[in-house]
N, C-alpha and C positions, 0 to 999 in steps of 0.2 A: 274337125279335130286335126290339129297339125302335130305330127310326131317327128319333125325334122329340125328341131331347134339347133342342133349342132352339125348341120350338113357339111360345113366347110372345115371342120377340125379333124378330119380323118377318121371319125368314128364309124363311118359307113364303108371303110375299106377292108376288104377281106385279106387275111394273112394267107400265105401259101398253104399252110395246113388246113385252114378253114375252107379255102377254095377247093382243095382236094376232097374234103368232107362233103361239100355241097355237090360237087360234080358226080359223086357216087349215087346221088338220088335220081329218081325218075325225072325225065326232062320237064314234065308238066309241073313238078313240085319244086324244082330247083330255086326259082326266084322267091317263092314263098318261104322256103326253108332258110334261104340266105337272109331274108328280111327278119325272120324270127331270131336267127342266130345273132345278127348284128344288134338288133334291138335289145336282146337279153344281155349281150356282152356289155352294152353301155349302161343299162339301167337295172340289171338284176331281176327283171320281170318281163313277162310277155305283153305285147300290145293287145288291147281288146279286139282289134281288127287290123287288117292290112290295108284296106282302102283309105284309112285315115293317114297313112304315110304318104307324104307329098310325092307327086309324080316325078319331080326332079331327083328325089332320093331313089325311087324305084329305077329310074333311068340310069343313075350312076351305078347301082348295084348290078343291074342287068348288063351294062356294058362290060363289067369285069368278068361276067360269065358268058359273054357272047350271045345273050338272049334278047328277045324283045321285052320291053318294059311292061307290057300288058300281062296281068295275072290271068293265066289260062284256067286255073282251077281255083274256085272260090274257097276262101279260108273259113272253115267251120270248126270252131274250137272243140265241139263235141264229137267230131268225126274221128274214128279210130286212127286214120292215117296221121292226122295232125297231133293226136295224143302221143303217138309213137315219136313223132318229130320233136315234140316238146320234151319228152322223156330223154331222148338222145342228146338234146341240147343241154338239158340240166346236167346230165352225166358228163358231158364234154367239159363243162366249167366247174364240175365238182359240187353242184347244188343238189338239193333234194326238195321234195314237196313238204309243206308244213303239216304237222300232226296236231292232234288235240293237246298233247303235252307241250308242244311248241307254243300254241296259243295261250296256254296257261302261264308259261314262262314269260311270254311277251307282256301279258297283262300285269304280272307282278313287277316286271322291270319298268313298265310304263307308269305304274303307280308311284314309284320313286321319282321318276322324271317329272311328274305333275307338280311336285313340290316347287321346282324352279321354273317350269314352263307355265304353270297355271292351267286354266281350263280351255285353252285354245285348241279346239279339236283338230283343225287343219294341221297345226304344227305337230300335235301328238301323232296324227296319222302319218305324217312325213317321217317322224322318228321311228315308227314301226317299220316302215319300208327300209330306212337306213339300217336299223338293227338286224333285219332279216338278211340284208346283204352282208353285214359283218359276220353273221352266223352261217352264211352260204345256204340260206333257206329261200325258196321262192315265196314271196309274200302271199298271204291269203287274198281272197277277193276283197273288193272295196267294201262290200256289205259286212264281211267278216271283220275287216279292220275296224270298221265303225263300231261294231259290237265290242271289240277288244278295248277301244278307246273309252266307250261309255262305261264298261265294267271297271276299267282302271280308275276313272273319275269317281265312280261310286265308291270303290274301295278306299280311295284317297279321302273322300268326304267322311266315310265311316271312321277312318283313322283319326281325322281331325276332331270329330265330335267325341270320340272316345277319350282323346287326350284332354279336351276341355272338361268333359264330365269328371274325369279323374282328379282334376284340379279344383273342382267346385267345393267350397265348404259345405258341411252338412246342412247348415241353416239355409244356404242358397238353394240347395237341392230341394229342401222341403218347401220353400216358397215357390220354386218353379213348378213343383208338383201341384201346388194349390192353384197356380195359374191354369194348369191343364185339366183341372177338374171340370167336367161338363156342368152346365147350368141345371138347376132343379127341373126335373121333368123332361129333360132332353135325352133321348136314347144315345147310348155310346156305340156307334157303329164300328169303331176300331177295336173295341175290347171283346172281340170274338162273340158278339151277339148278346152280351150280358147288359141289359138295360141299366142305365144310371150308375154303372160301375166306374171306378176311378181310372182316368187315363194316365198312364205313366210313360216315361221315355222309352221303355221297352216295347209298349204297344205301338208307339209311333214308328219305331225302327222296323216293325214287322209289317207295316202297311206296304203293299206292293206298289201303290201309286207314289210312294215317297222315294223312288229310285232316281239316281243321277244328282246333278248339282242342284236341281230345283226341289230336292227332297227336304223341304223345310216347312215347318208349321207356321202359319200366319196367326199370330195372337192378336187379341183386341188391344186397343191403344192403352187402356187402363188395366191394372192388374185385377180385373174382376174374374171373368171366366171365359174360356174360348167357347164360341157357340157350336162349333163342330170340330171333329177330329180329323177332317180331311183337308184343312187349310194348311198353308205352308209358312214356315218360320221366315220372316223377312231378314234381309241382311242387317238391318238395324238391330234386330233381336240377337243375332249371332254376335255382333260386336259387343252388345251389352253383356252377353254371357261371358265373353272373353274378359271384359272388365271385371265381372264378378269373380272370375277364376283367379285374377291377380290381386284381388282385394284380400284384406286380412280376415282370417276366420272369425275373429272377435268383433270385426266392424260390421256395421249394417250393410247388406248387399246393395241397398238402394241409395247409399250415401252419395250425394253430389249429382244425382240423376234427376232431380226435380221434386217438387212437392208431392206429386201424385204417382211417383214411381217411374219406371223407365218408359212406359207406353202412354 
């Protein structure tokens, strides 16, 4: 892992105030503290480790401090010494750790961004980091950011589905419910254990396996009946539902979609 992409642009140079802050530390921790300080200053977050920082960068920083470039004390993020160092660096730049409320706010904000960005998780994760820096918040861990991204995409999908459902004519809703009725004699595993009960859109929304962008029910090609309630709705089906939503309430929902219906 190389963490020195901007080695020649001055981002690894200590200011006089920063150098004074570093020199106040124990001699064994000065180089590690300086690397954390400069990395956080440039990126708004801490590196996962210090050994991933290129040797040329360590040499450049060590030269400013009159130290050897070899790290004398291993960097353990869970050690109380380095926890204190990170807390001091956050306070130095006016940052704070992310809270549960911050994560919820980031999720709601990211849900709105998904409208224009789409489902690119890497891009959405980068937006979370940028947003945290704007709010002077240390970004959560990569695992936590991934959960925030997935939750935002799920919320965005739910918003889209609810909007489509609200625009469906009553006749189209009734016919879609007929499509979701299980075949005779097939137990309905999604309807809370009630055999042969009718599957509705509400039941589908409550299935835990229907989370994320792939939370879509796959229906059979013809409008007979779905064999199970754990299949996912294909993109083609979503597109057809959107067509239905824009059709006239008095027109047939299947008009222009083929002799045998949409599937």
